[in-house]
Backbone bond lengths (Angstrom), bond angles and torsions (degrees), N, CA, C in turn:
res aa  C-N    CA-C-N  psi(-1)  N-CA   C-N-CA  omega(-1)  CA-C   N-CA-C  phi
1 M - - - 1.443 - - 1.530 108.72 -
2 L 1.319 116.03 143.39 1.457 121.66 -176.23 1.536 110.50 -80.53
3 R 1.324 115.75 132.54 1.467 120.23 179.92 1.516 108.85 -100.50
4 L 1.325 117.25 96.91 1.452 121.45 -175.75 1.526 115.04 -77.89
5 P 1.317 121.48 -38.71 1.468 118.80 -177.49 1.533 114.24 -56.84
6 P 1.348 120.63 -45.00 1.470 118.32 178.19 1.532 112.57 -65.11
7 I 1.317 116.33 -34.42 1.469 119.34 179.80 1.517 110.44 -67.18
8 T 1.324 117.10 -43.26 1.463 118.96 179.86 1.520 111.27 -67.48
9 Q 1.318 117.73 -31.53 1.462 119.70 176.63 1.520 110.79 -66.40
10 L 1.322 117.14 -37.06 1.464 120.01 177.68 1.520 111.28 -65.90
11 L 1.324 116.49 -36.84 1.456 119.83 -179.93 1.523 112.08 -73.26
12 Q 1.318 117.65 -29.92 1.455 121.66 -178.47 1.517 112.87 -86.45
13 A 1.304 118.84 -13.68 1.464 121.54 -176.19 1.524 112.82 -58.69
14 P 1.341 121.43 -46.29 1.469 119.12 -180.00 1.523 112.76 -64.58
15 L 1.308 118.36 -27.32 1.458 120.54 -178.72 1.517 112.59 -72.95
16 R 1.319 118.27 -26.19 1.463 121.17 -179.04 1.520 112.28 -70.38
17 C 1.312 117.84 -23.77 1.460 121.32 -175.55 1.526 112.58 -79.01
18 W 1.307 117.64 -19.35 1.457 120.11 -177.10 1.516 110.42 -73.51
19 A 1.316 115.78 133.26 1.459 120.79 176.34 1.526 107.99 -95.87
20 V 1.298 115.89 120.38 1.460 120.72 -179.75 1.517 107.91 -95.75
21 P 1.344 117.24 122.31 1.464 118.58 -179.12 1.527 110.70 -70.30
22 K 1.324 115.05 151.83 1.455 120.14 178.32 1.522 109.31 -73.84
23 A 1.304 115.32 142.42 1.456 120.26 175.97 1.527 108.88 -82.38
24 H 1.306 116.17 139.53 1.460 120.72 178.68 1.528 108.17 -91.63
25 I 1.321 115.41 81.35 1.452 121.34 -178.80 1.518 108.22 -97.85
26 S 1.308 114.95 132.66 1.446 119.57 -178.20 1.522 109.64 -127.83
27 A 1.316 116.35 144.95 1.461 121.04 178.09 1.523 110.93 -91.29
28 K 1.316 116.24 1.64 1.460 120.12 -179.32 1.529 110.07 -78.82
29 P 1.315 117.70 156.27 1.467 119.34 174.91 1.526 110.91 -69.25
30 A 1.313 116.07 161.21 1.461 120.69 -178.54 1.522 110.72 -64.75
31 R 1.336 115.37 148.29 1.470 119.70 179.00 1.518 110.47 -66.92
32 T 1.330 116.31 -43.43 1.462 121.15 178.32 1.531 107.52 -121.52
33 P 1.316 117.46 98.43 1.464 119.69 -178.10 1.531 110.99 -65.63
34 T 1.328 115.62 146.90 1.463 119.92 179.51 1.522 109.30 -81.22
35 S 1.299 114.52 141.57 1.463 119.83 -179.64 1.526 109.43 -77.72
36 P 1.328 117.58 162.65 1.468 119.65 177.14 1.526 112.50 -59.92
37 M 1.323 117.18 -32.38 1.468 120.21 178.67 1.528 110.31 -66.99
38 E 1.331 117.86 -42.88 1.462 120.94 177.89 1.521 111.17 -63.78
39 Q 1.325 116.72 -38.95 1.458 120.27 177.63 1.520 111.18 -64.85
40 A 1.334 117.19 -42.25 1.460 121.13 179.87 1.525 110.88 -63.97
41 V 1.328 116.69 -41.97 1.467 120.18 178.82 1.518 110.53 -64.71
42 G 1.314 117.60 -42.62 1.465 121.16 179.88 1.512 112.47 -64.24
43 I 1.333 117.04 -46.00 1.459 120.36 179.95 1.520 110.72 -65.94
44 S 1.332 116.76 -41.46 1.478 120.32 178.31 1.513 111.04 -61.88
45 T 1.310 116.93 -42.06 1.462 120.57 179.52 1.520 110.91 -63.54
46 M 1.307 117.18 -41.26 1.466 120.15 178.68 1.524 111.24 -63.79
47 F 1.329 117.63 -45.97 1.454 120.31 179.58 1.517 111.64 -63.71
48 V 1.327 117.04 -43.32 1.461 120.27 -179.19 1.522 110.78 -65.42
49 S 1.318 117.65 -38.96 1.467 120.25 -178.08 1.523 111.74 -65.85
50 F 1.329 118.42 -26.09 1.465 120.83 177.56 1.523 112.34 -93.15
51 L 1.323 118.17 -37.05 1.461 120.56 -171.30 1.523 113.74 -85.19
52 V 1.318 118.70 -31.64 1.475 119.92 -178.67 1.532 111.35 -65.14
53 P 1.327 120.96 -48.77 1.467 118.82 177.51 1.532 112.86 -61.76
54 A 1.327 117.19 -38.91 1.464 119.91 178.91 1.526 110.50 -65.82
55 G 1.313 117.43 -40.91 1.463 121.23 177.53 1.513 111.75 -64.96
56 W 1.340 116.94 -37.84 1.461 120.76 178.40 1.525 110.55 -62.12
57 V 1.302 116.53 -46.60 1.462 120.73 -179.37 1.522 110.10 -64.02
58 L 1.332 117.38 -44.88 1.458 120.02 -178.96 1.528 111.98 -65.82
59 S 1.321 118.38 -36.17 1.459 120.05 -179.42 1.522 112.27 -74.29
60 H 1.329 118.42 -22.91 1.464 122.16 179.48 1.522 112.34 -107.52
61 L 1.324 117.10 19.64 1.452 121.63 -176.26 1.526 112.33 -62.55
62 E 1.316 117.28 -39.60 1.468 120.48 -179.79 1.526 111.17 -64.93
63 S 1.319 117.51 -40.65 1.468 119.36 179.25 1.526 110.74 -68.70
64 Y 1.333 117.56 -32.04 1.465 120.03 175.93 1.525 110.64 -67.24
65 K 1.331 116.65 -38.67 1.451 120.28 179.39 1.534 110.85 -65.66
66 K 1.339 116.04 -41.97 1.470 120.35 -179.21 1.527 111.67 -66.78
67 S 1.312 117.48 -39.65 1.463 119.96 -175.99 1.523 112.06 -76.05
68 S 1.331 118.78 -20.83 1.447 120.00 -178.72 1.526 112.41 -84.09
69 V 1.330 117.54 -16.87 1.470 120.78 178.84 1.519 107.79 -79.71
70 A 1.336 116.66 124.32 1.469 120.24 -177.41 1.501 111.63 -104.48
């Protein structure tokens, strides 16, 4: 019969040694609030960085299909 608890302890042993630093989370408002323009630029950049590559692949899907057939 397989003894899983000792095996899982061996796998978890290296993870126990890592020291995880505390996050400096604060409930206070930001010292320098971001303007609506900065927020718009940031959100636009995030959307473009995800959607442009996906759109490129989808628009060239037929050429990818043709080139993969040997």
